[in-house]
N, C-alpha and C positions, 0 to 999 in steps of 0.2 A: 895807331896810324889813322889819319884823317881822310879815310876812304868814304866812310858814311858814318854819320853820328846820329844816335837815337837819344832824344832828351831823357833825363834821369826819370825813371818811374813809368816810361812809355814802352809798352810792349809792341813789337813789330806785327804786322798782320800776318794771319796765318799763311797766306801766300807768299811770304818774304822768301827770297832766294839767297839775298845778300850772305857771304860768309858760309854758305852751305858746304859741307865737306863732301867730296867726291862728285860735285857738279861737273857735267861733261861740256866743256867748250867745244865749239867748232869754228870754222874758218869762213870767211868771206873774202871775195877778191874785187876790190872796187874799181878794176878797170885796168888790165894790162894794155901794153902799146898795141897797135893795130896788128893783126895776125901776120901781116907780110913782113913787119919789122921785127915781131917777137914770135916767130913760129915755135921755138923751143918752150917758151912759157905756156902756150895755148895748147901744145902737145902735153905738157906735164899735167896739166889740169884735168886730162882725160885719163890719167893713170887708174889702172884696175883697183877698185876698192875704196877710191877717193870720194865718190859721188855720195851724197847723203839720202838719195832715193834711187837705189840701185835695181829695185824690182824685186819681184818674189824670189825666195831661197837664196838672197845674198845679203850679207851684212852691210848695214849703213856705214858709210865713212864719214869723215869730219868736214868735207867741203860742202856748206850749205847753199852757196850761190856765187855766181861769177857775173860781173857786169860787162856788158857789151857797149862800147863808146866807138861808133863808127867813124865819126868825125866831126869836130867841133861840138862836142857833147850831145849829140844825137844820132839819128839813123842815116845821115848822109843824104845827098840830093838823088841819088839812085842806087839800085841795088849793088853790093859790094861783092865781086866774086871771091874774095878771100874770107869775108865774114861769114857768109851763109853756110859753108862748110864747118867753119870752126864752131859755130853756134850748134849745128847738128851733131857734131861729135861730143860736144858737152852734154848735151841732152841724152845722147846714147849712153854716156858714162854715168847718168843719174845725177848730174849736176844743174840746178835750175839757172837758167840764162835770163839775165834781167837787162832790159833796154834803159839805157841812160837818158833821163830827162832833166834838163836843167832849168829849175824854176827860177834862178836869179833872184832868190829871196822874195819871192811873190810877184815879180816884175813882170815876167812872161805872161802872155795872155792865155785864156782857156783854150781859144781855138788853135794857136800855135802848138801847144803842148799836145792835144788831142791828134792833130794832124801827124805830128811826129810818132805818136804811139802807134796810129793806124799803119805807118810805114814800117815800124819795127815788126808789127804782127805779120804783116803781109809778105815782107821780103826775109824776116829771119826767124819767124815763129817763136818769139820770145815768151817766156814762161811768166813774166811779170816786168816790173819797173823799179827802177832805182831812181828816187826824186832827188836829185843833188841840189844842194843850196835851198832845200825846203825852208820857207818861214817857219817860225815857232811862236809868234805872238798871237794872242786871241783875236786881234782885229783882222787877220789874215786867215783865221781857221776856215771860214766859210767858203772862201776861194779853193782852199785845199781839199774840203770835203766835197765840193762840187766835182773837182778833178779827179779825186780817187774813186768816188762812185761810179764815174763815167769809165775809169781805167778798169775797175772791177766788172762791169758790164761788158766791156769790149773783150775782156779775158774768158768770158763764159759765165760770170756771176748774175743770176737773175735778180732783177729788180735792184740793182747795185749791191746784191750780196756778195759772198765770198767768190771770187774769181781771180785767179792769178796770185802771184806773190808781190806785195808792196812793200819796199823798204824806203823809208823816208829818212832823208840825211841832212838835218840842220847842223850837226856837228855839235851840238850843244843840248842841254834839256830844254826842250820847248814846253809849252802849257801841256799838262797833262791830257786834255782832250785831244791832242793829236794823235795819241795811240790810238783812239777809235778809228783813225784813217787807214791805219797801216797794220802789217803783220810784225814790222820792226822798226824800231828807231835807232838811228846812230846818233847817240848822245854824246859821244866824245870823238873828235877828229882833230889830232894835232901831234906835237912832238913828245917825245918820251920825257924831256925835262919837265914839261908841265903835267904830263900824266901821273907821274911818280906822286905828286902832291895834290891830285884832283879829288873832288869829291863828287859821290851821286847824289841826286836830291831824295828827299825822304819819300816822296810818293812813289818812286820806282820799286820801293820794298815790297808794294802791295801786288806785284805783277811778276810773272814767272820770267826766268833768264831769258828764254826765247825772244822776248818782246826787245832786247836791247843789244846793240852793237857798238864796239869800240875800234876805231882806226888809229894806230899809233905808229908814227914815223920816227926816223933817227934812234931806233932802239938798239944798243949794242947787243951782241950775242951774250955778253956777261951778265945782262940784266933780264934775259927773257924769262928766267923762272920767276923773279919777282914780279915782271909784267903779269904773268899768268895768274900770279897770286891776287893781284890787285883787280884783275879782270872778275875773278870768281868772287872775291869780296864785294865787289861793287854790283854784282847780280848780272853780268854780261852773258849772253849765251853765244855769241858769235864775236870774233875779233879778227883782226888783220894786223899783224906787227911785222915791221920790216926794219931793216938796218939802212935802207935807202933814206936820203936826205932830200931837202929843198935847196941844197947849195946851189948857186948859179941858176936858179930857177927851174930845176929839175922837178920832174914829177916823181914823186917816191913811190907811186903805185904803178908806174909803167913797167917795171920788171919785178919778178919775185924775190923775195928777201934772200941773202946769200945762206940763211940757216933754214931755208924751206923744207928740207928733207927732215931736219930734226923737230920742227915743230909738228911736221904732219905725223911722224913717228910718235910724238909725244901724244897728241890729240887723236890720233886714229891707229892705234895697235893694229897690226895685221894687214896694213896697206901694202901692196906690192911694191918692191923696190925697182 
């Protein structure tokens, strides 16, 4: 299968995860619809045992993070009365809440993005940020490094050190140095039709699975097991699979997949029904 190729005679680095048997995958939710429009989805994300950081004496669940997008890809112009309690409920359930910042492939200014980050932190107490449409070319790496160092500091990281959780989402394999800016990279975001023939780049094999996330829409239930095998083989640690599509301009991530219960049970045995 053409998921990752290693040249003949070349040995993958010791840290390689691709193809590891028993590798545990987790879930990411890149942004349900507004809590006023999708209250059932937001309530479902607080299901007991779903959170990956449940606190002492509780077993970690499969949901690594969920993205909060208040309006137009950011925190909105004023505090939202529905989003603050929804974010608080997720944090109480052990789910990391990430504020969505749209980098527009590097076109947004540093000042605009930092201003939005402040509002996310002040109004919703987010645990980190999801940088949508992050650039991936070396020419724009400096802009991303400056932004992520500032976001780390805002989240409590001393001198730009580790603070908060940062997920960079170019949706493709960026230059490897982008991984130095993030906890996780979204290296695939697209349809099942393309994902089933996709390949991850060789350099990813040197890093643990927790560094990578795949987002796949238009995935039928009948191919769910195959998609999970591909994700494991390509070395992803977090996935979001959905049967929702982009037909008629729909956002496939606005609602949870029709097989949500099944994938939760598969990746997080013991989660309360």
